[in-house]
N, C-alpha and C positions, 0 to 999 in steps of 0.2 A: 514628415513621416518617412521611415526606412522600410525598405522593402526584403523579407527574408523569405529565400525559396526552399522550399523543402521536398524532396522526393519522398514517396509511397513507402518506402522501408522504414523510416522516421515514425510513421504511427504507433511502431513497436516499441518507443525509446521515450522515457521521461518519469516523473513520478508520479503521475496518474494514468498510467495504462491499468486500466479494466482487467484482471484476469478472473474467469470464473467458468462453467462449463460451456457457455457459449464462445467465450474467448481468450483461444489458450496462448501460451505462451510460445512466442514464435521466435525469441534473439536469446540465444545462450550467452552468459557472462562469463568474461575472462577472468583467471585471478586478479589480473590486475586493476579488475575493477570493483573487487571487493576489498571491505576493512575488517578486521577481527572486534569482535564486540564480547567474546568468552571462549572458553579454553576450547579449539576446535571450531567454535561458532562464529562466523561471519555473514555481512550484510555488504547491498551495496555501499559505496564508500560512503556518499554523502550522509545516507540515513545511518551508515555506524558510526560516524561524526557526531551525530546530535544524540543518539541512543548512548553513548558515552560519556558525554554531557552531563546528560540525567542521573546516569547510574554510578558515577567517579567514586562517591563514597557509600555508596549504598551496599550493604550488606545481607539486607533481609531479602534480596531478589535476583533470580538468576536468570541469563539468559538460557532457554531449553534446545531450540530449534529456530535456526535462520536461515540463512542459504540453500539450497538441496540443488545437487544436478539432478537432472532428468533421471538419471539411473540409479539415484537414491530414493527420490519420489517413486518409481515402480517397485523398490526393492518394498518400501513403506507399504506401500498400498496392497500389496501380494500378500505379506507378511499379516497385514490387518486384517484381511480377509479370512485369511486361515485360522487367525486366534479369536476374532472378534464376530465373524458373521458378516455378509452384505449388509443389512440394515446399518448395522453399527458405521460399518465403514464409509457408506457413504452419506451419512450425517456428517463424521469427523474427519476424514480423510478424502483431500481432492486427487480427482484422479491425474495420472502421470499428462503431462503437460499443460494441466488446469489448475496446477498449485500456483498461488502467491509466493511461494516459498522459492521457486524457481527463476524470479525475477529478480529474488534479492532484497525486495521491500518489505517482507514480512519478517516479525520475529514473534515467536513464543515465549511470554514470563512466566516465570513460577515463583510459588514462596521458597525461601529456602528452606527446605525440608531434607531430612534423611533418605527418603523415598519419593520419588518424582515421578509421576507418571508422564511419560514423552509423548502421549498423543493426547491427553488432558489434564495439564498440570494444573495442580490448585493455583487461583489466584483471586482471591476474596474481594469480594464489595465492602474492605473495611480496612482499616489499620494502614500498615505502610504501603500494602499492594494500591488499596484506594488511592492514598497520596499521589503515587507513581501515576496512575490512571489518571487522575485529575491534571498531571503535569505534564502528560503525553503529549497531547494539541498543540502546547506552547513550544515544543520540539519537532513538530509537524507529523506527528503520529495521530492515528484514529484508530477507535476501538472496532475493527473490521466488521464481526457478526454478531451485533446488538442483537437481544433476545425482541420479539415482535416481527425481524426482518426477514426470517427464513424463508417466506415465499418470494422474496427478492433477490436475496445473496444465493440461494441453494443450498446455504450451509445451516448447520443447527447454531446456536446461541453458543457461542465460543469467549469467555471473559477473558482468555489467556492471548488473545491471539491479535496482534498489534501491525497496523501496516501504514508506512512510512509514505505520506502524499505530498509533504513540503508546505510551509507555511507560505501565502496564509491560508491556503484551502484547507488544513486540518481545523481551522478555528473556525472557518464558516460552515465546513460539516456539522461541527460539534452546535453550532449556533442555531442552525437549521433543523437539527434533528434528523439528518439524512443519512442512508449508505452511500455507498461510492457510485453503485448503481443509480442511484437517485439524482445525486450531485452531477453526474456524466447528462444525466438525461436532460435537467434542468438547464444546464448550460448551453447544450444543444437546442432546447426548445426556444429559449429568452434568446439565444444570440451575441445578448450582450449583457452584462452582469455586471453592476458597480457595488463597493460595500468600503465603508470608513472603517479604517485600520490604521491604529496608531497616529490620529491625527492627519492621515493620508487618503485620498481615494483610492480606491485599489479599481481598473477597469480588468473584467475577465471575458475574452471574446473568444466562441468557439468558430472554429474555420474547418469545414468540413473538407473533406480530403478530395482530390480530385483523379479521378481514373487512368487518366489518359493522358496528362500532363504535370509537371511540378505544381505545386500549390504554394501561392502566396500570401504569406502575412506581411499585414504593416504593422509596424512597431516605432514608439517615439525613438528618436534619433540621439536625444540628450538626455535620458531615463534609462530605468531598470525594468528589464522585462524577464521573463521565462517562455520558454515553448515545452510544451509536452503533449505527445500524442496520447490517444485516449485507448489505443489497440481494438478500435470499434470503427470509427467512421469517421474524425478527424483529428484536430490539433487544438488545444488548449493555450491559447494567447493571456499572457498575466503581466499587464502594466503593474508597476510599481513605484 
């Protein structure tokens, strides 16, 4: 086994960072970290690459909103308060510093119509939209705000909002029927989780962050692995 040393700041980096009302975005992305997914719309580069592969020849679906700066999220939040009121805004617009769009890993997709609602674009559970929804986990994305999970996520059901968590986590989350909050909690409680994927055994280990020193993760010397902070209390180490 090989030892990998991680400092506490790295807890806010990776595809599994948790962003919600309790866990704000603490890392700002630079332009070099982003990739184009639509006209003037960007995402974190790895997420953009996977989304572009999926939507390469798709004309019925458009990207509505991707990465947003802190300043842009503040403007959207204030505009919604003015136009839609507090109750609507708290349901559908995350507070500045608490929006997944600010970490570059979220995308709002919409059916390609003449009039597209920026905050709540139409993305029905049928036709081409459903076909893409079914394929998104194969490219590392999950539907972030499912119906019935509002008490956990703090956000109303959003059929249009998808979040990049990377493979194989997107497939595990779909199979287990969990929100991202529930998935991270499960990994934290189990500490080690194994799953069969494409004829291989995937090992996922949760490593709590050390407050007063660097955190040491052990990974195989001769195998592929991924490490992501969870933006909460530790790191998710995946052996593939």
